[in-house]
NUVEX-489212 format. One record per residue: z negated, x negated, y of N, C-alpha, C, O in turn; residue in three letters; residue number from 1. Coordinates in pm, whole numbers, plus 50000, padded with zeros to 5 digits. Layout:
<kolpa n_Z="Z" n_X="X" n_Y="Y" ca_Z="Z" ca_X="X" ca_Y="Y" c_Z="Z" c_X="X" c_Y="Y" o_Z="Z" o_X="X" o_Y="Y" type="ala" seq="NUM"/>
...
//
This chain:
<kolpa n_Z="31858" n_X="30162" n_Y="90504" ca_Z="31956" ca_X="30170" ca_Y="90407" c_Z="32103" c_X="30127" c_Y="90519" o_Z="32109" o_X="30147" o_Y="90641" type="unk" seq="1"/>
<kolpa n_Z="32194" n_X="30072" n_Y="90441" ca_Z="32293" ca_X="30022" ca_Y="90510" c_Z="32405" c_X="30130" c_Y="90474" o_Z="32442" o_X="30110" o_Y="90358" type="unk" seq="2"/>
<kolpa n_Z="32475" n_X="30242" n_Y="90537" ca_Z="32592" ca_X="30356" ca_Y="90496" c_Z="32714" c_X="30318" c_Y="90537" o_Z="32802" o_X="30404" o_Y="90539" type="unk" seq="3"/>
<kolpa n_Z="32739" n_X="30211" n_Y="90569" ca_Z="32837" ca_X="30201" ca_Y="90599" c_Z="32947" c_X="30195" c_Y="90545" o_Z="32964" o_X="30091" o_Y="90481" type="unk" seq="4"/>
<kolpa n_Z="33051" n_X="30284" n_Y="90546" ca_Z="33194" ca_X="30314" ca_Y="90443" c_Z="33174" c_X="30381" c_Y="90345" o_Z="33258" o_X="30401" o_Y="90258" type="unk" seq="5"/>
<kolpa n_Z="33005" n_X="30447" n_Y="90345" ca_Z="33010" ca_X="30567" ca_Y="90279" c_Z="32988" c_X="30715" c_Y="90352" o_Z="32943" o_X="30739" o_Y="90464" type="unk" seq="6"/>
<kolpa n_Z="33022" n_X="30781" n_Y="90276" ca_Z="33030" ca_X="30963" ca_Y="90304" c_Z="32829" c_X="30959" c_Y="90322" o_Z="32729" o_X="30899" o_Y="90282" type="unk" seq="7"/>
<kolpa n_Z="32870" n_X="31064" n_Y="90407" ca_Z="32722" ca_X="31120" ca_Y="90427" c_Z="32680" c_X="31232" c_Y="90310" o_Z="32771" o_X="31300" o_Y="90264" type="unk" seq="8"/>
<kolpa n_Z="32554" n_X="31249" n_Y="90266" ca_Z="32528" ca_X="31384" ca_Y="90212" c_Z="32433" c_X="31433" c_Y="90275" o_Z="32330" o_X="31390" o_Y="90327" type="unk" seq="9"/>
<kolpa n_Z="32496" n_X="31558" n_Y="90259" ca_Z="32404" ca_X="31689" ca_Y="90362" c_Z="32319" c_X="31794" c_Y="90291" o_Z="32380" o_X="31886" o_Y="90237" type="unk" seq="10"/>
<kolpa n_Z="32176" n_X="31791" n_Y="90285" ca_Z="32106" ca_X="31870" ca_Y="90258" c_Z="32151" c_X="32029" c_Y="90270" o_Z="32136" o_X="32077" o_Y="90382" type="unk" seq="11"/>
<kolpa n_Z="32209" n_X="32123" n_Y="90162" ca_Z="32267" ca_X="32260" ca_Y="90160" c_Z="32155" c_X="32345" c_Y="90162" o_Z="32171" o_X="32457" o_Y="90212" type="unk" seq="12"/>
<kolpa n_Z="32050" n_X="32316" n_Y="90120" ca_Z="31923" ca_X="32447" ca_Y="90075" c_Z="31779" c_X="32371" c_Y="90085" o_Z="31742" o_X="32264" o_Y="90037" type="unk" seq="13"/>
<kolpa n_Z="31711" n_X="32469" n_Y="90166" ca_Z="31566" ca_X="32388" ca_Y="90140" c_Z="31493" c_X="32430" c_Y="89985" o_Z="31381" o_X="32386" o_Y="89958" type="unk" seq="14"/>
<kolpa n_Z="31555" n_X="32502" n_Y="89906" ca_Z="31519" ca_X="32517" ca_Y="89760" c_Z="31491" c_X="32381" c_Y="89695" o_Z="31568" o_X="32286" o_Y="89715" type="unk" seq="15"/>
<kolpa n_Z="31418" n_X="32373" n_Y="89643" ca_Z="31402" ca_X="32257" ca_Y="89486" c_Z="31452" c_X="32341" c_Y="89427" o_Z="31420" o_X="32460" o_Y="89435" type="unk" seq="16"/>
<kolpa n_Z="31548" n_X="32291" n_Y="89349" ca_Z="31579" ca_X="32316" ca_Y="89239" c_Z="31524" c_X="32295" c_Y="89110" o_Z="31429" o_X="32218" o_Y="89102" type="unk" seq="17"/>
<kolpa n_Z="31569" n_X="32350" n_Y="89007" ca_Z="31446" ca_X="32340" ca_Y="88883" c_Z="31499" c_X="32198" c_Y="88766" o_Z="31440" o_X="32116" o_Y="88696" type="unk" seq="18"/>
<kolpa n_Z="31617" n_X="32224" n_Y="88792" ca_Z="31669" ca_X="32126" ca_Y="88715" c_Z="31779" c_X="32057" c_Y="88770" o_Z="31834" o_X="32111" o_Y="88865" type="unk" seq="19"/>
<kolpa n_Z="31838" n_X="31911" n_Y="88716" ca_Z="31895" ca_X="31839" ca_Y="88778" c_Z="32099" c_X="31910" c_Y="88731" o_Z="32126" o_X="31972" o_Y="88628" type="unk" seq="20"/>
<kolpa n_Z="32163" n_X="31887" n_Y="88800" ca_Z="32252" ca_X="31956" ca_Y="88794" c_Z="32456" c_X="31868" c_Y="88942" o_Z="32479" o_X="31831" o_Y="89057" type="unk" seq="21"/>
<kolpa n_Z="32529" n_X="31887" n_Y="88802" ca_Z="32602" ca_X="31817" ca_Y="88901" c_Z="32726" c_X="31959" c_Y="88874" o_Z="32748" o_X="32011" o_Y="88765" type="unk" seq="22"/>
<kolpa n_Z="32786" n_X="31994" n_Y="88996" ca_Z="32849" ca_X="32123" ca_Y="89030" c_Z="32995" c_X="32053" c_Y="89009" o_Z="33020" o_X="31933" o_Y="89004" type="unk" seq="23"/>
<kolpa n_Z="33096" n_X="32177" n_Y="88995" ca_Z="33223" ca_X="32110" ca_Y="89007" c_Z="33287" c_X="32124" c_Y="89148" o_Z="33277" o_X="32200" o_Y="89244" type="unk" seq="24"/>
<kolpa n_Z="33364" n_X="32006" n_Y="89112" ca_Z="33414" ca_X="31985" ca_Y="89299" c_Z="33481" c_X="32127" c_Y="89305" o_Z="33506" o_X="32210" o_Y="89217" type="unk" seq="25"/>
<kolpa n_Z="33505" n_X="32124" n_Y="89470" ca_Z="33585" ca_X="32226" ca_Y="89528" c_Z="33657" c_X="32207" c_Y="89642" o_Z="33586" o_X="32232" o_Y="89740" type="unk" seq="26"/>
<kolpa n_Z="33802" n_X="32164" n_Y="89681" ca_Z="33851" ca_X="32275" ca_Y="89618" c_Z="33913" c_X="32166" c_Y="89472" o_Z="33890" o_X="32046" o_Y="89484" type="unk" seq="27"/>
<kolpa n_Z="33959" n_X="32196" n_Y="89392" ca_Z="33984" ca_X="32161" ca_Y="89249" c_Z="34126" c_X="32226" c_Y="89192" o_Z="34113" o_X="32338" o_Y="89143" type="unk" seq="28"/>
<kolpa n_Z="34260" n_X="32170" n_Y="89192" ca_Z="34313" ca_X="32043" ca_Y="89252" c_Z="34277" c_X="32026" c_Y="89391" o_Z="34296" o_X="32127" o_Y="89459" type="unk" seq="29"/>
<kolpa n_Z="34249" n_X="31963" n_Y="89430" ca_Z="34238" ca_X="31870" ca_Y="89615" c_Z="34386" c_X="31775" c_Y="89614" o_Z="34452" o_X="31715" o_Y="89529" type="unk" seq="30"/>
<kolpa n_Z="34394" n_X="31804" n_Y="89778" ca_Z="34440" ca_X="31690" ca_Y="89852" c_Z="34418" c_X="31694" c_Y="89979" o_Z="34450" o_X="31801" o_Y="90031" type="unk" seq="31"/>
<kolpa n_Z="34379" n_X="31622" n_Y="90042" ca_Z="34303" ca_X="31484" ca_Y="90016" c_Z="34185" c_X="31483" c_Y="90003" o_Z="34134" o_X="31372" o_Y="89989" type="unk" seq="32"/>
<kolpa n_Z="34113" n_X="31580" n_Y="90004" ca_Z="33919" ca_X="31569" ca_Y="90063" c_Z="33904" c_X="31698" c_Y="89981" o_Z="33954" o_X="31810" o_Y="89990" type="unk" seq="33"/>
<kolpa n_Z="33801" n_X="31628" n_Y="89881" ca_Z="33719" ca_X="31790" ca_Y="89806" c_Z="33567" c_X="31788" c_Y="89857" o_Z="33529" o_X="31710" o_Y="89944" type="unk" seq="34"/>
<kolpa n_Z="33499" n_X="31866" n_Y="89805" ca_Z="33332" ca_X="31854" ca_Y="89824" c_Z="33286" c_X="31828" c_Y="89726" o_Z="33353" o_X="31890" o_Y="89643" type="unk" seq="35"/>
<kolpa n_Z="33179" n_X="31754" n_Y="89656" ca_Z="33097" ca_X="31761" ca_Y="89630" c_Z="32951" c_X="31794" c_Y="89586" o_Z="32862" o_X="31736" o_Y="89648" type="unk" seq="36"/>
<kolpa n_Z="32923" n_X="31865" n_Y="89505" ca_Z="32772" ca_X="31950" ca_Y="89524" c_Z="32680" c_X="31907" c_Y="89463" o_Z="32744" o_X="31836" o_Y="89385" type="unk" seq="37"/>
<kolpa n_Z="32539" n_X="31888" n_Y="89425" ca_Z="32472" ca_X="31824" ca_Y="89296" c_Z="32257" c_X="31893" c_Y="89389" o_Z="32198" o_X="31919" o_Y="89494" type="unk" seq="38"/>
<kolpa n_Z="32242" n_X="31883" n_Y="89239" ca_Z="32084" ca_X="31895" ca_Y="89264" c_Z="32010" c_X="31829" c_Y="89224" o_Z="32060" o_X="31764" o_Y="89132" type="unk" seq="39"/>
<kolpa n_Z="31862" n_X="31793" n_Y="89248" ca_Z="31800" ca_X="31698" ca_Y="89219" c_Z="31644" c_X="31798" c_Y="89255" o_Z="31604" o_X="31844" o_Y="89363" type="unk" seq="40"/>
<kolpa n_Z="31583" n_X="31804" n_Y="89118" ca_Z="31449" ca_X="31870" ca_Y="89095" c_Z="31338" c_X="31774" c_Y="89149" o_Z="31220" o_X="31807" o_Y="89160" type="unk" seq="41"/>
<kolpa n_Z="31404" n_X="31623" n_Y="89189" ca_Z="31267" ca_X="31575" ca_Y="89243" c_Z="31356" c_X="31488" c_Y="89264" o_Z="31469" o_X="31477" o_Y="89217" type="unk" seq="42"/>
<kolpa n_Z="31260" n_X="31381" n_Y="89389" ca_Z="31304" ca_X="31225" ca_Y="89449" c_Z="31384" c_X="31126" c_Y="89347" o_Z="31340" o_X="31111" o_Y="89233" type="unk" seq="43"/>
<kolpa n_Z="31503" n_X="31059" n_Y="89389" ca_Z="31564" ca_X="30992" ca_Y="89256" c_Z="31662" c_X="30929" c_Y="89325" o_Z="31732" o_X="30986" o_Y="89409" type="unk" seq="44"/>
<kolpa n_Z="31673" n_X="30808" n_Y="89292" ca_Z="31803" ca_X="30686" ca_Y="89343" c_Z="31946" c_X="30743" c_Y="89295" o_Z="31990" o_X="30738" o_Y="89181" type="unk" seq="45"/>
<kolpa n_Z="31980" n_X="30775" n_Y="89360" ca_Z="32106" ca_X="30859" ca_Y="89319" c_Z="32251" c_X="30797" c_Y="89316" o_Z="32291" o_X="30773" o_Y="89430" type="unk" seq="46"/>
<kolpa n_Z="32318" n_X="30773" n_Y="89242" ca_Z="32476" ca_X="30705" ca_Y="89271" c_Z="32608" c_X="30845" c_Y="89201" o_Z="32620" o_X="30919" o_Y="89103" type="unk" seq="47"/>
<kolpa n_Z="32667" n_X="30818" n_Y="89306" ca_Z="32794" ca_X="30919" ca_Y="89255" c_Z="32911" c_X="30813" c_Y="89276" o_Z="32933" o_X="30757" o_Y="89383" type="unk" seq="48"/>
<kolpa n_Z="32998" n_X="30790" n_Y="89136" ca_Z="33086" ca_X="30709" ca_Y="89139" c_Z="33205" c_X="30784" c_Y="89119" o_Z="33177" o_X="30895" o_Y="89074" type="unk" seq="49"/>
<kolpa n_Z="33355" n_X="30763" n_Y="89139" ca_Z="33427" ca_X="30795" ca_Y="89100" c_Z="33519" c_X="30680" c_Y="88997" o_Z="33513" o_X="30560" o_Y="89023" type="unk" seq="50"/>
<kolpa n_Z="33593" n_X="30725" n_Y="88895" ca_Z="33659" ca_X="30658" ca_Y="88792" c_Z="33777" c_X="30724" c_Y="88762" o_Z="33775" o_X="30847" o_Y="88758" type="unk" seq="51"/>
<kolpa n_Z="33905" n_X="30649" n_Y="88734" ca_Z="34048" ca_X="30666" ca_Y="88735" c_Z="34040" c_X="30738" c_Y="88576" o_Z="33936" o_X="30763" o_Y="88515" type="unk" seq="52"/>
<kolpa n_Z="34152" n_X="30758" n_Y="88538" ca_Z="34161" ca_X="30822" ca_Y="88389" c_Z="34089" c_X="30715" c_Y="88294" o_Z="33997" o_X="30744" o_Y="88217" type="unk" seq="53"/>
<kolpa n_Z="34149" n_X="30578" n_Y="88313" ca_Z="34103" ca_X="30477" ca_Y="88228" c_Z="33990" c_X="30421" c_Y="88216" o_Z="33966" o_X="30318" o_Y="88154" type="unk" seq="54"/>
<kolpa n_Z="33888" n_X="30511" n_Y="88299" ca_Z="33766" ca_X="30465" ca_Y="88320" c_Z="33700" c_X="30361" c_Y="88433" o_Z="33583" o_X="30337" o_Y="88462" type="unk" seq="55"/>
<kolpa n_Z="33826" n_X="30312" n_Y="88481" ca_Z="33796" ca_X="30189" ca_Y="88612" c_Z="33739" c_X="30289" c_Y="88706" o_Z="33761" o_X="30409" o_Y="88725" type="unk" seq="56"/>
<kolpa n_Z="33656" n_X="30199" n_Y="88761" ca_Z="33562" ca_X="30255" ca_Y="88876" c_Z="33689" c_X="30195" c_Y="89025" o_Z="33739" o_X="30089" o_Y="89062" type="unk" seq="57"/>
<kolpa n_Z="33689" n_X="30331" n_Y="89065" ca_Z="33742" ca_X="30361" ca_Y="89211" c_Z="33677" c_X="30307" c_Y="89314" o_Z="33693" o_X="30201" o_Y="89373" type="unk" seq="58"/>
<kolpa n_Z="33593" n_X="30406" n_Y="89329" ca_Z="33489" ca_X="30401" ca_Y="89414" c_Z="33348" c_X="30482" c_Y="89413" o_Z="33319" o_X="30592" o_Y="89365" type="unk" seq="59"/>
<kolpa n_Z="33260" n_X="30372" n_Y="89492" ca_Z="33113" ca_X="30463" ca_Y="89471" c_Z="33117" c_X="30517" c_Y="89605" o_Z="33151" o_X="30463" o_Y="89710" type="unk" seq="60"/>
<kolpa n_Z="33066" n_X="30658" n_Y="89577" ca_Z="33080" ca_X="30781" ca_Y="89691" c_Z="32963" c_X="30749" c_Y="89789" o_Z="32980" o_X="30728" o_Y="89909" type="unk" seq="61"/>
<kolpa n_Z="32817" n_X="30745" n_Y="89708" ca_Z="32709" ca_X="30758" ca_Y="89729" c_Z="32619" c_X="30677" c_Y="89662" o_Z="32622" o_X="30676" o_Y="89539" type="unk" seq="62"/>
<kolpa n_Z="32521" n_X="30593" n_Y="89740" ca_Z="32399" ca_X="30491" ca_Y="89615" c_Z="32265" c_X="30491" c_Y="89725" o_Z="32254" o_X="30409" o_Y="89816" type="unk" seq="63"/>
<kolpa n_Z="32186" n_X="30580" n_Y="89701" ca_Z="32104" ca_X="30603" ca_Y="89805" c_Z="31981" c_X="30694" c_Y="89714" o_Z="32014" o_X="30773" o_Y="89625" type="unk" seq="64"/>
<kolpa n_Z="31850" n_X="30672" n_Y="89749" ca_Z="31701" ca_X="30725" ca_Y="89719" c_Z="31757" c_X="30871" c_Y="89792" o_Z="31832" o_X="30873" o_Y="89890" type="unk" seq="65"/>
<kolpa n_Z="31705" n_X="30991" n_Y="89722" ca_Z="31709" ca_X="31125" ca_Y="89794" c_Z="31611" c_X="31218" c_Y="89766" o_Z="31595" o_X="31260" o_Y="89652" type="unk" seq="66"/>
<kolpa n_Z="31531" n_X="31259" n_Y="89876" ca_Z="31456" ca_X="31334" ca_Y="89844" c_Z="31468" c_X="31465" c_Y="89715" o_Z="31564" o_X="31433" o_Y="89644" type="unk" seq="67"/>
<kolpa n_Z="31411" n_X="31584" n_Y="89667" ca_Z="31431" ca_X="31684" ca_Y="89576" c_Z="31518" c_X="31802" c_Y="89669" o_Z="31484" o_X="31831" o_Y="89784" type="unk" seq="68"/>
<kolpa n_Z="31611" n_X="31853" n_Y="89613" ca_Z="31710" ca_X="31915" ca_Y="89717" c_Z="31842" c_X="32010" c_Y="89673" o_Z="31857" o_X="32035" o_Y="89554" type="unk" seq="69"/>
<kolpa n_Z="31923" n_X="32055" n_Y="89759" ca_Z="32041" ca_X="32048" ca_Y="89712" c_Z="32157" c_X="32004" c_Y="89740" o_Z="32196" o_X="32091" o_Y="89819" type="unk" seq="70"/>
<kolpa n_Z="32248" n_X="31922" n_Y="89729" ca_Z="32331" ca_X="31821" ca_Y="89852" c_Z="32470" c_X="31839" c_Y="89819" o_Z="32495" o_X="31857" o_Y="89700" type="unk" seq="71"/>
<kolpa n_Z="32572" n_X="31836" n_Y="89905" ca_Z="32651" ca_X="31780" ca_Y="89969" c_Z="32727" c_X="31696" c_Y="89954" o_Z="32635" o_X="31633" o_Y="89901" type="unk" seq="72"/>
<kolpa n_Z="32850" n_X="31595" n_Y="89944" ca_Z="32925" ca_X="31544" ca_Y="89999" c_Z="33078" c_X="31570" c_Y="89993" o_Z="33123" o_X="31651" o_Y="89913" type="unk" seq="73"/>
<kolpa n_Z="33168" n_X="31489" n_Y="90092" ca_Z="33303" ca_X="31471" ca_Y="90044" c_Z="33338" c_X="31352" c_Y="89944" o_Z="33269" o_X="31263" o_Y="89894" type="unk" seq="74"/>
<kolpa n_Z="33474" n_X="31386" n_Y="89933" ca_Z="33525" ca_X="31275" ca_Y="89849" c_Z="33661" c_X="31239" c_Y="89947" o_Z="33716" o_X="31340" o_Y="89992" type="unk" seq="75"/>
<kolpa n_Z="33696" n_X="31164" n_Y="89969" ca_Z="33873" ca_X="31164" ca_Y="90050" c_Z="33941" c_X="31070" c_Y="89973" o_Z="33921" o_X="30949" o_Y="89969" type="unk" seq="76"/>
<kolpa n_Z="34032" n_X="31140" n_Y="89907" ca_Z="34126" ca_X="31044" ca_Y="89796" c_Z="34237" c_X="31024" c_Y="89906" o_Z="34330" o_X="31075" o_Y="89845" type="unk" seq="77"/>
<kolpa n_Z="34289" n_X="30985" n_Y="90023" ca_Z="34427" ca_X="30954" ca_Y="90081" c_Z="34469" c_X="30862" c_Y="89972" o_Z="34573" o_X="30879" o_Y="89909" type="unk" seq="78"/>
<kolpa n_Z="34380" n_X="30756" n_Y="89948" ca_Z="34437" ca_X="30606" ca_Y="89932" c_Z="34477" c_X="30654" c_Y="89769" o_Z="34490" o_X="30551" o_Y="89704" type="unk" seq="79"/>
<kolpa n_Z="34497" n_X="30758" n_Y="89696" ca_Z="34465" ca_X="30743" ca_Y="89563" c_Z="34626" c_X="30825" c_Y="89528" o_Z="34690" o_X="30865" o_Y="89624" type="unk" seq="80"/>
<kolpa n_Z="34670" n_X="30840" n_Y="89413" ca_Z="34764" ca_X="30822" ca_Y="89344" c_Z="34751" c_X="31013" c_Y="89295" o_Z="34643" o_X="31071" o_Y="89301" type="unk" seq="81"/>
<kolpa n_Z="34837" n_X="31059" n_Y="89266" ca_Z="34817" ca_X="31220" ca_Y="89211" c_Z="34753" c_X="31176" c_Y="89051" o_Z="34814" o_X="31089" o_Y="88988" type="unk" seq="82"/>
<kolpa n_Z="34651" n_X="31229" n_Y="88999" ca_Z="34619" ca_X="31286" ca_Y="88860" c_Z="34482" c_X="31295" c_Y="88785" o_Z="34396" o_X="31339" o_Y="88862" type="unk" seq="83"/>
<kolpa n_Z="34457" n_X="31281" n_Y="88719" ca_Z="34297" ca_X="31307" ca_Y="88679" c_Z="34174" c_X="31148" c_Y="88694" o_Z="34177" o_X="31027" o_Y="88667" type="unk" seq="84"/>
<kolpa n_Z="34073" n_X="31258" n_Y="88758" ca_Z="34012" ca_X="31133" ca_Y="88817" c_Z="33841" c_X="31201" c_Y="88758" o_Z="33829" o_X="31322" o_Y="88737" type="unk" seq="85"/>
<kolpa n_Z="33767" n_X="31141" n_Y="88746" ca_Z="33649" ca_X="31180" ca_Y="88704" c_Z="33566" c_X="31131" c_Y="88806" o_Z="33592" o_X="31034" o_Y="88877" type="unk" seq="86"/>
<kolpa n_Z="33417" n_X="31234" n_Y="88815" ca_Z="33333" ca_X="31176" ca_Y="88914" c_Z="33190" c_X="31191" c_Y="88844" o_Z="33167" o_X="31301" o_Y="88794" type="unk" seq="87"/>
<kolpa n_Z="33094" n_X="31096" n_Y="88836" ca_Z="32988" ca_X="31053" ca_Y="88800" c_Z="32825" c_X="31066" c_Y="88854" o_Z="32815" o_X="30991" o_Y="88951" type="unk" seq="88"/>
<kolpa n_Z="32734" n_X="31115" n_Y="88835" ca_Z="32650" ca_X="31156" ca_Y="88900" c_Z="32549" c_X="31047" c_Y="88793" o_Z="32566" o_X="31046" o_Y="88671" type="unk" seq="89"/>
<kolpa n_Z="32451" n_X="30966" n_Y="88860" ca_Z="32345" ca_X="30890" ca_Y="88813" c_Z="32203" c_X="30943" c_Y="88875" o_Z="32187" o_X="30923" o_Y="88996" type="unk" seq="90"/>
<kolpa n_Z="32095" n_X="31009" n_Y="88802" ca_Z="31974" ca_X="31041" ca_Y="88916" c_Z="31874" c_X="30999" c_Y="88818" o_Z="31869" o_X="31043" o_Y="88703" type="unk" seq="91"/>
<kolpa n_Z="31784" n_X="30900" n_Y="88873" ca_Z="31674" ca_X="30881" ca_Y="88745" c_Z="31767" c_X="30835" c_Y="88597" o_Z="31852" o_X="30750" o_Y="88573" type="unk" seq="92"/>
<kolpa n_Z="31677" n_X="30973" n_Y="88497" ca_Z="31715" ca_X="30955" ca_Y="88331" c_Z="31880" c_X="31084" c_Y="88361" o_Z="31955" o_X="31100" o_Y="88265" type="unk" seq="93"/>
<kolpa n_Z="31900" n_X="31130" n_Y="88445" ca_Z="31996" ca_X="31220" ca_Y="88473" c_Z="32092" c_X="31173" c_Y="88449" o_Z="32066" o_X="31056" o_Y="88474" type="unk" seq="94"/>
<kolpa n_Z="32265" n_X="31179" n_Y="88392" ca_Z="32378" ca_X="31145" ca_Y="88440" c_Z="32453" c_X="31269" c_Y="88375" o_Z="32427" o_X="31333" o_Y="88273" type="unk" seq="95"/>
<kolpa n_Z="32557" n_X="31281" n_Y="88469" ca_Z="32692" ca_X="31402" ca_Y="88437" c_Z="32832" c_X="31343" c_Y="88478" o_Z="32875" o_X="31246" o_Y="88541" type="unk" seq="96"/>
<kolpa n_Z="32867" n_X="31419" n_Y="88429" ca_Z="33062" ca_X="31349" ca_Y="88466" c_Z="33137" c_X="31461" c_Y="88457" o_Z="33155" o_X="31512" o_Y="88347" type="unk" seq="97"/>
<kolpa n_Z="33189" n_X="31515" n_Y="88570" ca_Z="33287" ca_X="31618" ca_Y="88539" c_Z="33461" c_X="31538" c_Y="88628" o_Z="33488" o_X="31448" o_Y="88708" type="unk" seq="98"/>
<kolpa n_Z="33523" n_X="31625" n_Y="88559" ca_Z="33660" ca_X="31627" ca_Y="88565" c_Z="33731" c_X="31667" c_Y="88705" o_Z="33737" o_X="31789" o_Y="88721" type="unk" seq="99"/>
<kolpa n_Z="33792" n_X="31580" n_Y="88821" ca_Z="33875" ca_X="31631" ca_Y="88923" c_Z="34015" c_X="31631" c_Y="88929" o_Z="34064" o_X="31545" o_Y="88856" type="unk" seq="100"/>
<kolpa n_Z="34071" n_X="31678" n_Y="88973" ca_Z="34268" ca_X="31665" ca_Y="88974" c_Z="34311" c_X="31632" c_Y="89105" o_Z="34273" o_X="31716" o_Y="89186" type="unk" seq="101"/>
<kolpa n_Z="34386" n_X="31528" n_Y="89162" ca_Z="34424" ca_X="31529" ca_Y="89255" c_Z="34571" c_X="31514" c_Y="89278" o_Z="34637" o_X="31412" o_Y="89258" type="unk" seq="102"/>
<kolpa n_Z="34623" n_X="31657" n_Y="89334" ca_Z="34758" ca_X="31715" ca_Y="89319" c_Z="34815" c_X="31660" c_Y="89488" o_Z="34744" o_X="31681" o_Y="89586" type="unk" seq="103"/>
<kolpa n_Z="34984" n_X="31569" n_Y="89502" ca_Z="35001" ca_X="31495" ca_Y="89631" c_Z="35144" c_X="31589" c_Y="89670" o_Z="35205" o_X="31568" o_Y="89775" type="unk" seq="104"/>
//
């Protein structure tokens, strides 16, 4: 897989979660970097995409198959303006969106 330009995703637990989950980013509000944690109960092709308040796609943070586990990735908003953004995970049939706030 070609990961150029994509942030690494780090497994942060050896436990297998019982359900899919997307956690609230932290810190939030943030500037310029925040962390996003998510749980995969089974191997899944996983996408994490950031959108602006109007629903326009800003950046794909991650797009790759991952095994079951608990993961964390970072999002760097250095090039973005202050405001509300959304991040969405899609993993298999699961998807969830959460809101984050950039304050500069």
